[in-house]
VEXKETI-798180 format. One record per residue: residue number from 1; x, y, z of N, C-alpha, C in turn. Coordinates in nm, 3 decimals, always signed. Each point is the difference from the previous one (the first is absolute). Layout:
# residues N
markol; nX; nY; nZ; caX; caY; caZ; cX; cY; cZ
NUM; X; Y; Z; X; Y; Z; X; Y; Z
...
This chain:
# residues 199
markol; nX; nY; nZ; caX; caY; caZ; cX; cY; cZ
1; +0.083; -0.119; +0.000; -0.083; +0.119; +0.000; +0.087; +0.126; +0.000
2; +0.104; -0.002; +0.084; +0.086; +0.118; +0.009; +0.067; +0.030; -0.134
3; +0.042; -0.103; -0.072; +0.069; +0.023; -0.127; -0.096; +0.049; -0.109
4; -0.127; -0.036; +0.010; -0.099; +0.056; -0.093; -0.022; +0.147; +0.034
5; -0.016; +0.030; +0.128; -0.021; +0.138; +0.043; +0.117; +0.089; -0.036
6; +0.120; -0.055; +0.010; +0.120; +0.079; -0.028; +0.032; +0.009; -0.148
7; -0.074; -0.075; -0.083; +0.024; +0.006; -0.144; +0.114; -0.090; -0.046
8; +0.053; -0.083; +0.091; +0.106; -0.093; -0.040; -0.059; -0.103; -0.096
9; -0.121; -0.046; +0.033; -0.078; -0.081; -0.094; -0.093; +0.097; -0.071
10; +0.026; +0.027; -0.126; -0.065; +0.109; -0.072; -0.138; -0.036; -0.052
11; -0.080; +0.104; -0.027; -0.132; -0.018; -0.061; +0.015; -0.077; -0.131
12; -0.085; -0.103; -0.017; +0.002; -0.080; -0.121; +0.103; -0.112; +0.000
13; +0.083; -0.009; +0.103; +0.106; -0.101; +0.003; -0.057; -0.137; +0.036
14; +0.040; -0.102; -0.077; -0.040; -0.137; +0.028; +0.084; -0.054; +0.116
15; -0.064; -0.076; +0.088; +0.065; -0.052; +0.119; +0.020; -0.151; -0.016
16; +0.119; -0.039; -0.040; +0.030; -0.142; -0.019; +0.035; -0.062; +0.135
17; -0.064; -0.112; +0.028; +0.018; -0.060; +0.131; +0.145; -0.038; +0.028
18; +0.070; -0.051; -0.100; +0.139; -0.039; +0.021; +0.087; +0.121; +0.034
19; -0.028; +0.114; -0.065; +0.075; +0.123; +0.030; -0.030; +0.049; +0.141
20; -0.127; -0.011; +0.041; -0.038; +0.045; +0.135; +0.062; -0.089; +0.107
21; +0.009; -0.131; -0.029; +0.066; -0.092; +0.094; +0.144; +0.043; +0.024
22; +0.070; +0.033; -0.109; +0.140; +0.040; +0.012; +0.014; +0.136; +0.068
23; -0.084; +0.094; -0.043; +0.009; +0.136; +0.054; -0.021; +0.003; +0.151
24; -0.099; -0.077; +0.048; -0.038; +0.006; +0.141; +0.049; -0.123; +0.079
25; +0.076; -0.088; -0.067; +0.059; -0.116; +0.066; -0.105; -0.078; +0.080
26; -0.105; -0.042; -0.072; -0.107; -0.073; +0.067; -0.050; -0.112; -0.090
27; -0.090; -0.080; +0.055; -0.050; -0.117; -0.073; -0.110; +0.041; -0.098
28; -0.029; -0.089; -0.094; -0.106; +0.025; -0.098; -0.136; +0.012; +0.069
29; -0.020; -0.078; +0.106; -0.128; +0.006; +0.074; -0.019; +0.139; +0.059
30; +0.108; +0.056; +0.059; -0.011; +0.134; +0.059; -0.025; +0.105; -0.108
31; +0.064; -0.016; -0.115; -0.024; +0.093; -0.110; -0.146; -0.007; -0.045
32; -0.052; -0.120; -0.014; -0.141; -0.015; -0.042; -0.094; +0.061; +0.102
33; +0.028; -0.025; +0.129; -0.084; +0.058; +0.106; +0.004; +0.153; -0.005
34; +0.120; +0.055; -0.022; +0.014; +0.145; -0.006; -0.075; +0.057; -0.121
35; +0.011; -0.066; -0.114; -0.071; +0.047; -0.119; -0.152; -0.008; +0.018
36; -0.045; -0.106; +0.064; -0.144; -0.013; +0.027; -0.047; +0.113; +0.090
37; +0.079; +0.031; +0.103; -0.035; +0.110; +0.091; -0.001; +0.133; -0.074
38; +0.105; +0.027; -0.078; +0.008; +0.126; -0.075; -0.114; +0.012; -0.101
39; -0.038; -0.112; -0.059; -0.113; +0.001; -0.093; -0.129; +0.035; +0.074
40; -0.017; -0.053; +0.122; -0.121; +0.030; +0.078; -0.008; +0.148; +0.036
41; +0.116; +0.067; +0.008; +0.006; +0.143; +0.031; +0.004; +0.086; -0.127
42; -0.009; -0.065; -0.117; +0.002; +0.067; -0.130; +0.133; +0.072; -0.027
43; +0.106; -0.047; +0.064; +0.132; +0.057; -0.025; +0.070; -0.069; -0.116
44; -0.044; -0.121; -0.033; +0.044; -0.068; -0.121; -0.125; -0.054; -0.069
45; +0.012; -0.024; -0.129; -0.112; -0.061; -0.072; +0.043; -0.135; -0.054
46; -0.097; -0.092; -0.010; +0.027; -0.133; -0.051; -0.062; -0.014; -0.138
47; +0.083; -0.036; -0.097; -0.045; -0.021; -0.137; +0.003; -0.151; -0.024
48; -0.118; -0.063; -0.021; -0.002; -0.146; -0.019; +0.098; -0.044; -0.109
49; +0.069; -0.108; +0.027; +0.098; -0.062; -0.092; +0.124; +0.086; -0.026
50; +0.010; +0.112; +0.072; +0.119; +0.084; -0.019; +0.073; +0.027; +0.131
51; -0.073; +0.022; +0.107; +0.064; +0.026; +0.128; -0.046; +0.130; +0.064
52; +0.088; +0.053; +0.086; -0.032; +0.120; +0.076; +0.082; +0.117; -0.052
53; -0.056; +0.119; +0.012; +0.076; +0.120; -0.032; -0.050; +0.117; +0.084
54; +0.085; +0.099; +0.013; -0.039; +0.124; +0.067; -0.093; +0.074; -0.096
55; -0.120; +0.039; +0.044; -0.095; +0.058; -0.094; +0.044; +0.137; -0.051
56; -0.044; +0.030; -0.122; +0.020; +0.134; -0.055; -0.092; +0.098; +0.071
57; +0.032; +0.130; -0.004; -0.088; +0.098; +0.064; -0.141; -0.005; -0.059
58; -0.099; +0.019; +0.087; -0.140; +0.005; -0.041; -0.061; +0.126; +0.060
59; +0.008; +0.112; -0.073; -0.045; +0.129; +0.057; -0.144; -0.001; +0.049
60; -0.089; -0.069; -0.072; -0.141; -0.001; +0.042; -0.014; -0.070; +0.136
61; +0.068; -0.115; +0.013; -0.008; -0.072; +0.128; +0.067; +0.080; +0.112
62; +0.113; +0.062; -0.030; +0.068; +0.079; +0.102; -0.087; +0.116; +0.046
63; -0.073; +0.062; -0.093; -0.093; +0.109; +0.037; -0.110; -0.053; +0.092
64; -0.054; -0.117; -0.034; -0.107; -0.058; +0.082; +0.051; -0.039; +0.139
65; +0.120; -0.054; +0.006; +0.060; -0.033; +0.129; +0.016; +0.127; +0.083
66; +0.045; +0.107; -0.063; +0.016; +0.126; +0.071; -0.132; +0.052; +0.054
67; -0.106; -0.014; -0.076; -0.132; +0.045; +0.046; -0.045; -0.079; +0.123
68; +0.021; -0.132; -0.004; -0.038; -0.083; +0.115; +0.088; +0.032; +0.121
69; +0.129; +0.017; -0.024; +0.090; +0.037; +0.110; -0.043; +0.129; +0.066
70; -0.036; +0.100; -0.081; -0.041; +0.129; +0.056; -0.123; -0.018; +0.090
71; -0.095; -0.080; -0.043; -0.121; -0.025; +0.081; +0.036; -0.068; +0.132
72; +0.080; -0.106; -0.008; +0.035; -0.076; +0.120; +0.086; +0.081; +0.096
73; +0.100; +0.067; -0.053; +0.092; +0.073; +0.087; -0.065; +0.123; +0.061
74; -0.090; +0.064; -0.075; -0.073; +0.114; +0.057; -0.092; -0.048; +0.113
75; -0.059; -0.118; -0.018; -0.084; -0.056; +0.106; +0.083; -0.030; +0.125
76; +0.119; -0.056; -0.020; +0.086; -0.038; +0.112; +0.059; +0.121; +0.071
77; -0.007; +0.118; -0.061; +0.060; +0.120; +0.059; -0.058; +0.032; +0.138
78; -0.127; -0.030; +0.022; -0.062; +0.027; +0.130; +0.071; -0.079; +0.110
79; +0.036; -0.125; -0.029; +0.072; -0.081; +0.098; +0.139; +0.057; +0.027
80; +0.063; +0.054; -0.104; +0.133; +0.059; +0.018; -0.007; +0.112; +0.102
81; -0.097; +0.090; -0.016; -0.013; +0.112; +0.093; -0.035; -0.046; +0.140
82; -0.081; -0.105; +0.009; -0.043; -0.049; +0.130; +0.111; -0.074; +0.074
83; +0.086; -0.069; -0.076; +0.099; -0.090; +0.062; +0.138; +0.063; +0.018
84; +0.040; +0.090; -0.091; +0.138; +0.049; +0.000; +0.028; +0.091; +0.119
85; +0.102; -0.035; +0.075; +0.044; +0.082; +0.113; +0.104; +0.102; -0.048
86; +0.040; +0.090; +0.089; +0.105; +0.096; -0.036; +0.129; -0.073; -0.037
87; +0.029; -0.110; +0.070; +0.120; -0.079; -0.032; -0.011; -0.063; -0.138
88; -0.121; -0.046; -0.034; -0.022; -0.058; -0.133; +0.020; +0.105; -0.109
89; -0.049; +0.119; +0.026; +0.015; +0.108; -0.099; +0.148; +0.034; -0.019
90; +0.074; +0.001; +0.110; +0.145; +0.026; -0.010; +0.068; -0.110; -0.081
91; -0.045; -0.124; +0.019; +0.056; -0.113; -0.077; -0.032; +0.015; -0.148
92; -0.123; +0.038; -0.032; -0.037; +0.021; -0.140; +0.082; +0.112; -0.063
93; +0.023; +0.106; +0.078; +0.082; +0.110; -0.053; +0.142; -0.047; -0.028
94; +0.053; -0.086; +0.087; +0.135; -0.054; -0.023; +0.003; -0.088; -0.124
95; -0.106; -0.079; -0.020; -0.007; -0.083; -0.120; -0.013; +0.086; -0.126
96; -0.069; +0.113; +0.011; -0.007; +0.093; -0.112; +0.138; +0.057; -0.030
97; +0.076; +0.028; +0.105; +0.138; +0.048; -0.017; +0.087; -0.107; -0.066
98; -0.019; -0.125; +0.041; +0.076; -0.110; -0.059; -0.030; -0.013; -0.149
99; -0.129; +0.016; -0.035; -0.036; -0.006; -0.141; +0.062; +0.116; -0.077
100; +0.000; +0.119; +0.061; +0.061; +0.115; -0.068; +0.148; -0.024; -0.024
101; +0.069; -0.055; +0.098; +0.143; -0.030; -0.016; +0.020; -0.101; -0.113
102; -0.084; -0.104; -0.002; +0.010; -0.100; -0.107; -0.032; +0.062; -0.136
103; -0.097; +0.090; -0.002; -0.042; +0.063; -0.126; +0.115; +0.077; -0.064
104; +0.079; +0.068; +0.081; +0.104; +0.086; -0.056; +0.138; -0.066; -0.003
105; +0.021; -0.100; +0.085; +0.135; -0.057; +0.009; +0.004; -0.152; -0.011
106; -0.117; -0.065; -0.005; -0.001; -0.145; +0.003; -0.024; -0.063; -0.136
107; -0.003; -0.131; +0.002; -0.030; -0.077; -0.121; -0.151; -0.010; -0.018
108; -0.042; -0.047; -0.117; -0.143; -0.022; -0.023; -0.056; -0.098; +0.102
109; +0.078; -0.104; +0.032; -0.048; -0.099; +0.097; -0.016; +0.062; +0.139
110; +0.094; +0.085; +0.041; -0.012; +0.062; +0.133; -0.118; +0.096; +0.004
111; -0.033; +0.063; -0.114; -0.118; +0.085; -0.007; -0.127; -0.082; +0.021
112; -0.006; -0.115; -0.067; -0.118; -0.087; +0.013; -0.012; -0.051; +0.143
113; +0.111; -0.041; +0.060; -0.003; -0.049; +0.138; -0.046; +0.107; +0.097
114; +0.052; +0.122; -0.016; -0.036; +0.109; +0.090; -0.146; +0.039; -0.018
115; -0.046; +0.000; -0.124; -0.141; +0.032; -0.028; -0.091; -0.105; +0.064
116; +0.036; -0.126; -0.016; -0.081; -0.109; +0.057; -0.002; +0.010; +0.152
117; +0.113; +0.030; +0.061; +0.008; +0.009; +0.146; -0.095; +0.108; +0.052
118; -0.003; +0.115; -0.068; -0.089; +0.109; +0.041; -0.145; -0.046; -0.005
119; -0.039; -0.061; -0.111; -0.140; -0.038; -0.017; -0.038; -0.119; +0.087
120; +0.093; -0.090; +0.027; -0.030; -0.112; +0.088; -0.036; +0.048; +0.140
121; +0.074; +0.100; +0.051; -0.032; +0.057; +0.131; -0.134; +0.072; -0.005
122; -0.022; +0.076; -0.106; -0.126; +0.073; -0.016; -0.119; -0.097; +0.001
123; +0.011; -0.108; -0.075; -0.109; -0.098; -0.006; -0.015; -0.076; +0.132
124; +0.107; -0.006; +0.076; -0.003; -0.073; +0.126; -0.101; +0.054; +0.099
125; -0.043; +0.124; -0.018; -0.099; +0.059; +0.090; -0.142; -0.046; -0.031
126; -0.019; -0.063; -0.114; -0.132; -0.046; -0.041; -0.043; -0.117; +0.088
127; -0.117; +0.012; +0.063; -0.047; -0.105; +0.090; -0.045; -0.126; -0.074
128; -0.046; +0.018; -0.123; -0.054; -0.111; -0.077; +0.115; -0.074; -0.069
129; +0.027; -0.120; +0.046; +0.115; -0.076; -0.052; -0.015; -0.032; -0.149
130; -0.121; -0.034; -0.041; -0.023; -0.032; -0.141; +0.023; +0.123; -0.087
131; -0.049; +0.115; +0.045; +0.021; +0.124; -0.074; +0.149; +0.032; -0.009
132; +0.071; -0.019; +0.109; +0.145; +0.026; +0.001; +0.071; -0.090; -0.101
133; -0.035; -0.127; -0.003; +0.061; -0.093; -0.095; -0.032; +0.040; -0.145
134; -0.125; +0.040; -0.023; -0.039; +0.042; -0.135; +0.081; +0.121; -0.046
135; +0.016; +0.096; +0.089; +0.074; +0.122; -0.037; +0.145; -0.033; -0.036
136; +0.062; -0.087; +0.079; +0.139; -0.038; -0.028; +0.010; -0.080; -0.129
137; -0.095; -0.091; -0.022; +0.000; -0.078; -0.124; -0.017; +0.089; -0.122
138; -0.090; +0.096; +0.008; -0.024; +0.089; -0.114; +0.121; +0.086; -0.030
139; +0.074; +0.038; +0.103; +0.124; +0.076; -0.024; +0.097; -0.082; -0.085
140; +0.003; -0.133; +0.024; +0.090; -0.085; -0.076; -0.044; -0.016; -0.146
141; -0.130; +0.012; -0.024; -0.052; -0.020; -0.135; +0.002; +0.125; -0.085
142; -0.008; +0.115; +0.064; -0.016; +0.125; -0.075; +0.132; +0.062; -0.039
143; -0.004; +0.122; -0.048; +0.122; +0.067; -0.047; +0.098; +0.032; +0.110
144; -0.040; -0.020; +0.126; +0.096; +0.018; +0.108; +0.098; -0.115; +0.007
145; -0.033; -0.110; -0.063; +0.086; -0.117; +0.012; +0.124; +0.008; -0.088
146; -0.013; +0.015; -0.131; +0.120; -0.010; -0.083; +0.087; +0.124; +0.005
147; +0.129; -0.024; -0.015; +0.090; +0.114; -0.012; -0.039; +0.077; -0.126
148; +0.018; +0.129; +0.004; -0.041; +0.081; -0.114; -0.127; +0.078; +0.030
149; -0.057; -0.019; +0.120; -0.118; +0.077; +0.035; +0.035; +0.148; +0.009
150; +0.122; +0.030; +0.038; +0.045; +0.139; +0.004; +0.090; +0.021; -0.121
151; -0.061; +0.036; -0.111; +0.074; +0.007; -0.126; +0.070; +0.133; -0.020
152; -0.033; +0.098; +0.082; +0.068; +0.128; -0.008; +0.039; +0.044; +0.140
153; +0.093; +0.094; +0.006; +0.040; +0.056; +0.129; -0.119; +0.068; +0.066
154; -0.083; +0.066; -0.079; -0.118; +0.069; +0.054; -0.095; -0.098; +0.068
155; -0.019; -0.118; -0.060; -0.088; -0.101; +0.061; +0.059; -0.050; +0.132
156; +0.130; -0.018; +0.003; +0.065; -0.046; +0.122; -0.009; +0.106; +0.109
157; +0.019; +0.126; -0.038; -0.014; +0.110; +0.097; -0.141; +0.009; +0.054
158; -0.098; -0.020; -0.089; -0.139; +0.006; +0.044; -0.030; -0.113; +0.099
159; +0.047; -0.122; -0.031; -0.023; -0.113; +0.090; +0.061; +0.028; +0.137
160; +0.119; +0.060; -0.001; +0.067; +0.034; +0.126; -0.084; +0.099; +0.080
161; -0.046; +0.106; -0.066; -0.080; +0.101; +0.069; -0.134; -0.059; +0.047
162; -0.058; -0.090; -0.079; -0.126; -0.063; +0.039; +0.011; -0.067; +0.136
163; +0.109; -0.068; +0.026; +0.017; -0.069; +0.128; -0.003; +0.100; +0.114
164; +0.069; +0.112; -0.016; -0.002; +0.102; +0.105; -0.138; +0.063; +0.015
165; -0.070; +0.017; -0.112; -0.136; +0.055; +0.006; -0.095; -0.094; +0.074
166; +0.016; -0.130; -0.022; -0.082; -0.098; +0.071; +0.028; +0.006; +0.150
167; +0.127; +0.007; +0.037; +0.037; +0.010; +0.142; -0.059; +0.127; +0.061
168; +0.007; +0.110; -0.073; -0.054; +0.127; +0.050; -0.151; -0.010; +0.025
169; -0.072; -0.065; -0.092; -0.145; -0.015; +0.016; -0.032; -0.085; +0.124
170; +0.081; -0.103; +0.025; -0.020; -0.083; +0.119; +0.027; +0.084; +0.125
171; +0.107; +0.076; -0.004; +0.036; +0.085; +0.112; -0.110; +0.101; +0.030
172; -0.064; +0.051; -0.105; -0.110; +0.097; +0.016; -0.131; -0.065; +0.041
173; -0.002; -0.134; -0.003; -0.122; -0.076; +0.032; -0.116; +0.044; -0.088
174; +0.032; +0.019; -0.128; -0.097; +0.051; -0.096; -0.033; -0.110; -0.100
175; -0.118; -0.063; +0.017; -0.036; -0.114; -0.082; -0.018; +0.037; -0.146
176; -0.068; +0.110; -0.026; -0.023; +0.041; -0.140; +0.133; +0.028; -0.069
177; +0.091; +0.065; +0.072; +0.132; +0.030; -0.057; +0.079; -0.128; -0.025
178; -0.007; -0.094; +0.094; +0.074; -0.125; -0.016; -0.054; -0.079; -0.120
179; -0.131; -0.007; -0.011; -0.058; -0.073; -0.114; +0.039; +0.066; -0.132
180; +0.000; +0.131; -0.003; +0.039; +0.072; -0.123; +0.147; -0.026; -0.033
181; +0.086; +0.000; +0.103; +0.144; -0.024; -0.023; +0.024; -0.142; -0.051
182; -0.069; -0.097; +0.059; +0.017; -0.139; -0.042; -0.046; -0.016; -0.145
183; -0.116; +0.055; -0.032; -0.055; -0.012; -0.135; +0.093; +0.066; -0.102
184; +0.052; +0.117; +0.033; +0.093; +0.070; -0.090; +0.128; -0.079; -0.018
185; +0.047; -0.064; +0.107; +0.123; -0.080; -0.007; -0.018; -0.118; -0.095
186; -0.112; -0.067; +0.012; -0.027; -0.115; -0.088; -0.015; +0.047; -0.144
187; -0.069; +0.110; -0.020; -0.016; +0.054; -0.136; +0.135; +0.037; -0.059
188; +0.091; +0.051; +0.082; +0.134; +0.036; -0.046; +0.079; -0.121; -0.044
189; -0.021; -0.114; +0.066; +0.068; -0.123; -0.040; -0.044; -0.045; -0.138
190; -0.127; +0.030; -0.034; -0.053; -0.044; -0.129; +0.028; +0.100; -0.111
191; +0.046; +0.118; +0.038; +0.019; +0.105; -0.102; +0.109; -0.040; -0.098
192; -0.021; +0.030; -0.125; +0.099; -0.024; -0.104; +0.098; +0.118; -0.003
193; +0.121; -0.021; -0.046; +0.094; +0.110; -0.011; -0.056; +0.110; -0.088
194; +0.024; +0.123; +0.040; -0.049; +0.112; -0.078; +0.079; +0.013; -0.130
195; -0.070; +0.034; -0.106; +0.069; +0.021; -0.128; +0.016; +0.149; -0.022
196; +0.110; +0.043; -0.057; +0.019; +0.142; -0.021; -0.103; +0.057; -0.097
197; -0.038; +0.123; +0.022; -0.096; +0.068; -0.087; +0.072; +0.046; -0.125
198; -0.052; -0.043; -0.115; +0.066; +0.033; -0.126; -0.033; +0.140; -0.050
199; -0.096; +0.065; +0.063; -0.041; +0.132; -0.050; +0.092; +0.109; +0.050
């Protein structure tokens, strides 16, 4: 999963079991189990009589995933405000700082790890375990999963600022503001790179 998220296993790449056995130094049974799991999470696709591959981008599906994420995460925002203590807010701010450091000085993989860490803590305040699992699973399926979600410096800067804006809304105990920040953050993940104006 980590190598798909980091772009080491690229979009459209076929996953040969023998190569995966060598790469990860494991048995064929473990490779098959891993591929079955990744397929269940829609991180790989299975083509009958051909095998498994990392799926190509699907903008329509990614947009739909983003819409569902926005609904679920905005709903969970009430639990965040109810559960997060001052110490939790300080921890979230530190995780936002870690992501900012990774954004400007780290690798793509460290950016993904820091981003995931921030959101995992944020989702941890959700009382509904099933909802929490759904939110984390959808993050893996949508444009937040593969490397390349931040295709420009501006997108990376926006994602960085979004984290601080979310923390500020929690600190203000402002539910409407938090829901708006979360929704804007998810929409920013789905945004395509801006094209220069030819006029």
